[in-house]
C-alpha positions in Angstrom: 10.7 4.2 6.1 7.6 2.2 6.7 8.0 2.4 10.5 8.7 6.1 10.3 5.5 6.6 8.4 3.5 4.5 11.0 4.7 6.7 13.7 4.1 9.8 11.9 0.6 9.0 10.9 -0.8 6.3 13.2 -4.4 7.1 12.3 -3.8 6.6 8.5 -4.5 3.2 7.0 -1.7 3.3 4.4 1.1 5.7 6.1 3.9 4.2 4.0 2.0 5.1 0.9 1.3 8.6 2.2 4.9 9.1 2.9 5.9 7.8 -0.5 3.4 10.0 -2.3 4.7 13.1 -0.3 8.4 12.4 -1.0 7.8 11.8 -4.8 5.2 14.6 -5.0 2.6 12.5 -6.4 -0.7 13.7 -7.5 -3.5 12.7 -5.2 -7.0 13.7 -5.0 -7.2 17.5 -6.2 -3.5 18.3 -5.8 0.2 17.2 -5.5 1.2 15.7 -2.3 4.2 17.6 -0.6 6.2 17.4 2.5 5.0 20.3 4.9 6.8 21.9 7.8 4.4 20.0 10.0 5.6 16.8 8.5 9.2 17.7 9.1 8.4 18.5 12.8 6.6 15.2 13.1 9.6 13.3 11.5 11.9 15.0 13.8 9.8 14.0 16.8 9.8 10.5 15.8 13.4 10.4 15.1 14.5 12.0 18.2 12.4 9.6 20.2 14.2 6.8 18.4 17.5 8.3 19.2 16.7 8.6 22.9 15.6 5.0 22.8 18.9 3.9 21.3 20.8 6.0 23.9 19.0 4.0 26.7 20.5 0.7 25.4 
């Protein structure tokens, strides 16, 4: 999960915590963190890249 978060948000200092907060809908700042459509698209992109890398082995 940590590597997925790092690939999804490379510019974030704590991507693992960001993903955890979104998955658990934690309150952060002025609202509740939630998984968005953009997050799903980004996760699919990262996982598809991983699948392609595995197929190359």
